N, C-alpha and C positions, 0 to 999 in steps of 0.2 A: 912565197910572199914573206918578206922580212919586216920586222918591227922597226919603225923609224923613231927618231928622237921626238917627233911631234906626237906620235902615238904614246910613247912613254910619258911625255910631259902631260898629255891629256889624262892618262890613267892616274898619274901621281896627283894631278889637280882634283880629280874626282875623289880619290882616296883621302886627300887632305880635307875636302869638303865634308865627306862622310865622317871623318874623325872629329872635325869641328862641330858638326851637328850632334854627334854622339856625346861629346864633351858638354855641350849645352844641355842636352837632355839629362845627363848624369848630374850636372850642377842643380838643375831643377828638382830632380829626384832627391838629391842630398838635402836640399832645403826643405822639401816636404817631410822627409824622415826626421830631420832635426826638429822641425816645428811640431810634428806629431809626438816625438819623445818629450818635448817640453810640456805639451798639453797633458800627456800621461803623468809626468812628474808632478805637475800642479794638482792633478786629480788625486793622485796617491797622497800627496801632502794634505789635501783637504779631508780625505778619508781618514788619515791618521789622526788629524785634529778632532774629527767627529768621534772616532773610537776612543780617544783619550777622554773626551768629555763624557761619553757614555760610561766608561770605566769609573770616572770620578763620581758620577751620580750613583752608580751601583755600589761603590764603597760607602757613600753617604747613606744609602738605603739600608745596607747591611748594618752600619753603625746605629741607625735609628731603630732597626728591628731588635738589636741587642739591648738597647736602652729600654725599649717597650717591653721586651720579655723580662728584663730585670725588674722594672716597675710593677709589671703584672704579678710577678712572683712575690715581690715584697707586699703588695696589696693582698694577695691571696694568703700569705703567711700571717699578716695582721688580722684578717677576717677569721682565719682558722683559729688563731690564738684567742681572739675575742669570743668567738663562738664556744670554744672549749672552756674559757673562763666563765662565761655566762651559764653554760651547761653545768659546770661544777657548782656554781653558786645556787642555781635554781633547783638542782636535783639533789 
C-alpha cells in the first residue's frame, strides 16, 4: 500500500492543527507567566517599601534611645553632684 497525496495532505492538515493548538496553548501560558511575574514584582516592591518604613522607624527608635540615655546620664550626674555637695555640706 502506498501513501497518496490525500493521505499526506490529511496528515499535514492534522499536524497544522496540532501546531496551531500548541501555539494557542503556549500563548496562554506565556500570558499567565507574564501576569504572575508582574504580580510578584508588585508584591516585592510593596515588601521593599514596608521594609524601608520599618528601617526608618528602627533608626528613629535608636536615635530616641540615644537621647534618652544621654538625658538619663545627665540627670544622674546632676543628682550625684547634688548629693555629693549636700553630703559635703552636711557632714
